[in-house]
C-alpha positions, 0 to 999 in steps of 0.5 A: 347076417345071422347072429349066433350065441357063440362067443368069438372063441367058440370057433377057432380058425383051426376048427373052422378049417377042419370043418370046411376041409371035412365038408370038402372030403379032405384036409385043406392043404393050402392057406385059406384066403378071402379076396379083398373084393369079396370083403368090400376092401380096396374100393370094392363093394361087398356082396351084401352092399350090392344092389341088383337092378332091373329096368322097365321101359328104356328109351332115350331118357331111360338109356341115359339114366340106366347108364348113370346107374350101371357106372355106380359102384355096387350096382348089378343090372340083370334084367330089362323089360320093354314092350318093344323087342328092339329096345329089349335087345338093345339094352341086353346087348349093352349090358352083356357087352359091359359085363362080358356075359349073356346074363341080362334077362329080357321080359315083355311084361313087367309083372314077370320082372317084378316077380324075381326075388333077386331084384332089389330095385327098378328103374322105371322110364316108361311113358308117363302113362305107366309111371304110377301104376308100375311104381305101385306094382313094384312097391307091392312086389318089395322093390325100391323104385327110381321113377322118371317124371311126371310120376303121376297122371292125376291127383288120385294117382299121386295120393295112391303112389304116396300111400303105397310107399308109406305102406310098404316102406320101400324107397322111391325117387322121382326123376326130378334130378334138379333137386340134387344140383347145387344151384337149385339147392342154394336158391331153395336154401336162400328162400327157406332160411329167410335170406330173401326176407319174408317169401312173397312170390315163386316163379316157375316156367312150366313151358306148357299152359294149355290143356286138351282132351285126348284124341285118336290118331288114324288107325294103323295095322297092329304089329305082332306083339312080340315086336310091339305089345300095343295092349301092354303099351296102353296099359291102364290108359283108355284104349285107342287104335294103334298108330306108330307115332304114339310109340316115338318120343314124348308120347304125353304130347302126341297122346292128346295132352290132358284128360284120358291121354298118355300123360297129364299134359298142360303144365305137368311135364315141366312143372313136375320139375320147376313147380317141384322146385318152388314147393321146395323153396316154400318148404311146402313138400307136404302140401299143395297150393290152395287156390288156382286161377288163370290170369292172361297167359299165366296161371297163378296159385296161392299157398296157405302161408300166403306165398304166391306161385306164378307159372309163366313162359315169358320174361326170364333171364337168359339162364337156360331151361327150367328157370325158377325165381324166388322173391322175398321182401328184401331180395330175389334169386333166379337160376336155371339149367346153365348152373348160373345164378343171379341175385339181388343183392349180389351178396346172397351168392358171393363167394365160391360155389360149385357150378354144374351146367345142364341137368345130369342125373348121376347125383340124383341116382347116387342119392337114391342108391345111398337111401336104398342102402341106408333106408333113408328118405330120398330128396324126391321121395313119394310124399314130396313127389305126390304134393308137387304133382298135385299142385300141377294137376290142380293147376291143370284143372283150373286151366281146363275149366278156365276159372278159379278153383279152391283146393283143400290139401287136407281132404284133397278135394276142391271146395264146393266144386263137383266139376273140378272134383270129377277131374281128380281121377280117371277110369283105368283099364283092367287089370291095371286098376290099383 
């Protein structure tokens, strides 16, 4: 809102009405009313507070998160970008039906959507191959970003993502929605506040502790690019022949699993949730573990403060998916996606507390929208996501090399280890190098 040097008395209601009437070619003959909705009253959101949203890459997960967005007050969804025509049409129909118009625009190339000056924020729910590149392009275009996870494919991308959002001042939220759920928040608080005693060991369930080099599926006929733009689908990833299986579901698994694939592979997919929660509990949102080594079926790591991180798939209490466990000198707590918590001593979790089962994203979406309006830091901002992802990437490198590696979080390099350092990044196809 522009400010003037005039005092409040300088423009009376009568002179304002005369001015408006003259501009309209006549004298106003009826009282001048402003609807409450336009002023943001009666529970409505004023136009200045509305957030204009675009979406990039909307499949099953993206459709759910987009639904969380459009049902929040003050969000206006205006554009869908997807390399698949069927998805573009499906999202447009849903938006147009909801708003009762035909205004939702469709794009195949994300650069066209990002060029729109009216769009404030974007939801990025592409495959993991595109997450970091699309998010950085969006930040450079002046957009705030809610990006599904894993947010990056390697250490270099993690650092580039954090730098882009610091430089541009845009708001970023990684789709690690468990940071906005009460059971995980309470467990992290118990660890951070010393109520478990001196923190000793963190346990994460990454649900994947193998790494493979990327491979190719058999070549199939490439569809018309208006139906499926295979070149844009690949984006910054290494070229490979078209195969329709790569278009379905979680392509970070079907793309080969680790280096050169569509995703980061290994422990990253679930680790970007559960390792992220362990970083939170360890007050390590601005750093990464400093040492990593395979140990039997597990991957172990150690932080500079001496706290140990154990990534394991077995031996969990029956509390649902994505469990974490924090152990201190005097107590421990474990929780997961059914919203329940188990602790020793039980007094740590005594008393009433909210229980939310599953892993809904609406609380996380609200945190993002609030920060878009206030320009605050989200719970899973770009720096936080950077470091939790780096811990996962470094763990994957130790798994891939099948040996111990030591990492310097200040220099962001492995100590005296050229072989490991070469795995911090990978070549990107033109024109997608950031």
